[in-house]
C-alpha positions as CSV (number, residue, x, y, z in Angstrom):
1,X,0.0,0.0,0.0
2,X,1.3,3.4,-0.9
3,X,0.6,6.4,1.3
4,X,1.1,9.3,-1.0
5,X,1.6,13.0,0.0
6,X,-1.5,12.6,2.1
7,X,-4.1,15.3,2.2
8,X,-2.2,18.2,0.9
9,X,1.4,18.2,-0.2
10,X,1.2,22.0,0.1
11,X,3.5,23.0,-2.7
12,X,2.9,26.7,-2.8
13,X,4.5,27.1,-6.3
14,X,1.2,26.3,-8.0
15,X,-1.0,28.7,-6.1
16,X,-4.5,28.5,-7.4
17,X,-3.4,26.2,-10.1
18,X,-4.2,28.7,-12.8
19,X,-0.6,28.4,-14.2
20,X,-1.3,24.8,-14.9
21,X,-4.1,25.5,-17.4
22,X,-6.8,22.9,-18.0
23,X,-10.4,23.0,-16.8
24,X,-11.9,22.7,-13.4
25,X,-14.5,20.1,-12.6
26,X,-16.7,19.8,-9.5
27,X,-17.4,16.4,-7.8
28,X,-19.7,15.4,-5.0
29,X,-18.9,13.2,-2.0
30,X,-18.1,9.6,-3.2
31,X,-18.4,10.5,-6.9
32,X,-16.0,8.7,-9.2
33,X,-13.4,10.8,-11.0
34,X,-12.0,7.9,-12.9
35,X,-11.9,4.1,-12.7
36,X,-9.0,1.7,-12.7
37,X,-8.3,0.5,-16.2
38,X,-9.6,3.6,-17.9
39,X,-7.4,5.3,-20.6
40,X,-4.9,7.7,-18.9
41,X,-4.2,10.8,-21.0
42,X,-4.7,13.5,-18.3
43,X,-3.6,14.2,-14.8
44,X,-5.3,16.1,-12.0
45,X,-4.7,18.9,-9.4
46,X,-6.9,19.2,-6.4
47,X,-8.0,22.8,-5.6
48,X,-10.6,22.1,-3.0
49,X,-11.7,18.9,-1.2
50,X,-10.0,15.6,-1.2
51,X,-9.6,12.4,-3.2
52,X,-9.2,8.7,-2.3
53,X,-7.3,6.3,-4.6
54,X,-8.0,2.6,-4.4
55,X,-6.5,-0.3,-6.3
56,X,-7.9,-3.7,-6.9
57,X,-5.9,-6.8,-7.9
58,X,-7.3,-10.1,-9.1
59,X,-8.9,-12.1,-6.3
60,X,-8.2,-9.3,-3.8
61,X,-10.4,-6.7,-2.2
62,X,-9.8,-3.1,-3.1
63,X,-7.1,-1.3,-1.0
64,X,-6.8,2.4,-0.3
65,X,-3.5,3.4,-1.8
66,X,-3.6,7.2,-1.2
67,X,-5.6,9.9,0.5
68,X,-5.0,13.3,-1.2
69,X,-6.0,16.9,-0.6
70,X,-5.5,20.5,-1.7
71,X,-2.4,21.1,-3.9
72,X,-1.9,17.4,-4.6
73,X,-1.6,15.9,-8.0
74,X,-2.9,12.5,-9.0
75,X,-3.0,10.5,-12.2
76,X,0.5,11.6,-12.9
77,X,1.7,8.1,-13.9
78,X,0.4,9.0,-17.4
79,X,3.6,11.2,-17.6
80,X,5.7,8.0,-17.3
81,X,3.9,6.4,-20.2
82,X,1.3,4.3,-18.3
83,X,-1.6,4.0,-20.8
84,X,-4.3,3.0,-18.3
85,X,-5.3,4.1,-14.8
86,X,-3.8,1.9,-12.1
87,X,-6.3,3.0,-9.5
88,X,-9.8,4.3,-9.0
89,X,-10.1,8.0,-7.9
90,X,-13.1,9.0,-5.8
91,X,-13.9,12.3,-4.2
92,X,-13.7,12.2,-0.4
93,X,-15.9,15.4,-0.1
94,X,-17.3,18.0,-2.4
95,X,-14.2,18.8,-4.4
96,X,-12.9,21.0,-7.2
97,X,-10.3,19.3,-9.4
98,X,-8.3,20.8,-12.3
99,X,-7.8,18.4,-15.3
100,X,-4.6,18.9,-17.2
101,X,-3.8,17.1,-20.5
102,X,-0.7,15.0,-20.5
103,X,0.7,16.8,-23.6
104,X,0.3,20.2,-21.9
105,X,2.0,19.1,-18.7
106,X,5.0,17.6,-20.6
107,X,5.3,20.8,-22.6
108,X,5.4,22.8,-19.3
109,X,8.0,20.4,-17.8
110,X,10.3,21.1,-20.8
111,X,10.3,24.8,-20.1
112,X,12.2,24.4,-16.8
113,X,10.5,27.3,-15.1
114,X,8.9,27.7,-11.6
115,X,6.0,25.5,-12.4
116,X,8.1,22.7,-13.9
117,X,10.5,22.9,-10.9
118,X,7.6,22.7,-8.4
119,X,6.2,19.6,-10.2
120,X,9.5,17.8,-10.2
121,X,9.9,18.6,-6.5
122,X,6.4,17.2,-5.9
123,X,7.2,13.9,-7.8
124,X,10.5,13.5,-5.9
125,X,8.6,14.1,-2.6
126,X,6.1,11.4,-3.7
127,X,8.9,8.9,-4.2
128,X,10.4,9.6,-0.8
129,X,7.0,9.3,0.9
130,X,6.5,5.9,-0.8
131,X,9.9,4.7,0.5
132,X,9.2,6.0,4.0
133,X,5.9,4.3,4.0
134,X,7.3,0.9,2.9
135,X,9.9,1.2,5.7
136,X,7.1,2.1,8.1
137,X,5.1,-1.0,7.2
138,X,8.1,-3.2,7.9
139,X,9.2,-1.7,11.2
140,X,6.2,-0.2,13.0
141,X,3.3,-1.6,14.8
142,X,-0.3,-1.1,13.5
143,X,-0.9,1.5,16.2
144,X,2.2,3.5,15.2
145,X,1.2,3.3,11.6
146,X,-2.2,4.7,12.4
147,X,-0.7,7.5,14.4
148,X,1.6,8.4,11.5
149,X,-1.3,8.4,9.0
150,X,-3.3,10.8,11.2
151,X,-0.3,13.1,11.7
152,X,0.3,13.2,8.0
153,X,-3.3,13.9,7.2
154,X,-3.3,16.8,9.6
155,X,0.1,18.0,8.4
156,X,1.5,17.6,11.9
157,X,4.2,15.1,11.1
158,X,6.7,18.0,10.9
159,X,7.1,21.2,12.9
160,X,4.1,23.5,12.7
161,X,0.7,23.9,14.3
162,X,-0.2,22.1,17.5
163,X,-3.7,21.1,16.5
164,X,-5.3,20.5,13.1
165,X,-8.7,19.2,12.0
166,X,-9.2,16.7,9.1
167,X,-12.4,15.2,7.6
168,X,-13.6,12.1,9.5
169,X,-12.6,9.0,7.7
170,X,-14.4,5.7,8.3
171,X,-12.5,3.2,10.4
172,X,-12.7,0.8,7.5
173,X,-10.8,3.3,5.3
174,X,-8.2,3.8,8.0
175,X,-7.9,0.0,8.4
176,X,-7.2,-0.4,4.7
177,X,-4.6,2.4,4.8
178,X,-2.8,1.0,7.9
179,X,-3.0,-2.6,6.9
180,X,-5.0,-3.9,9.9
181,X,-8.6,-4.7,10.9
182,X,-11.4,-2.3,11.6
183,X,-11.8,-3.5,15.2
184,X,-8.2,-2.7,15.9
185,X,-8.5,0.8,14.4
186,X,-11.5,1.3,16.7
187,X,-9.4,0.2,19.7
188,X,-6.5,2.5,18.8
189,X,-8.7,5.5,18.1
190,X,-10.4,5.1,21.4
191,X,-7.0,4.9,23.1
192,X,-5.7,8.0,21.3
193,X,-8.9,9.9,22.4
194,X,-8.5,8.9,26.0
195,X,-4.9,10.1,26.0
196,X,-6.0,13.4,24.6
197,X,-4.1,12.9,21.3
198,X,-7.3,13.3,19.1
199,X,-10.9,14.5,19.5
200,X,-14.1,14.4,17.5
201,X,-16.2,17.5,17.0
202,X,-17.7,17.5,13.6
203,X,-14.3,16.8,12.1
204,X,-11.5,14.8,13.5
205,X,-9.1,17.0,15.6
206,X,-5.6,15.7,15.7
207,X,-3.0,17.1,18.2
208,X,0.7,17.1,17.8
209,X,1.0,15.2,21.1
210,X,0.0,12.1,19.0
211,X,3.7,12.0,18.1
212,X,4.2,10.3,21.5
213,X,2.5,7.2,20.1
214,X,5.4,6.8,17.6
215,X,7.9,6.5,20.5
216,X,6.1,3.6,22.2
217,X,7.5,0.1,21.7
């Protein structure tokens, strides 16, 4: 499972995304943006809302491979020559998404300007996040993996704010992201709440103190 630049890779170089061109489409909660196996000739930039990517393999249930948010790209594998979508993209909430043609993006990349530099930085960051997540799966407990997922979703995995609110995700979605069962996610979330690491109040409030869960062995 790939956890990719979760809920907002916050690359300020794209601003409103207007420099990327393309058209903006609006999606409702749980509306499909594209399905796995569809032709891939565009990529997407999230301006508002969030997107969940899921991948299904033969004889296996669909797995959540990414939760993305404002300023994140997705569908960018088309730039590497992938002819078909390798995942299904679904809007997490009401979302505004900019659609950019592959040819247009490749043309921008060749110009080596601020936009192209920001995109290259984003892609390199995605590769690093993937490597970090694979290492996390091999070395951390399920409880620690859940803590890291929540911190990343809230942008609290690095220095910054003390508290952040994120959309509430079902425990089943979190279980698929972490690689454990829904019942264990429920156990861990209740434990985090009792310790004051998280709270529910419309959205899911995550506190930076959740980092303490990463230190437990």
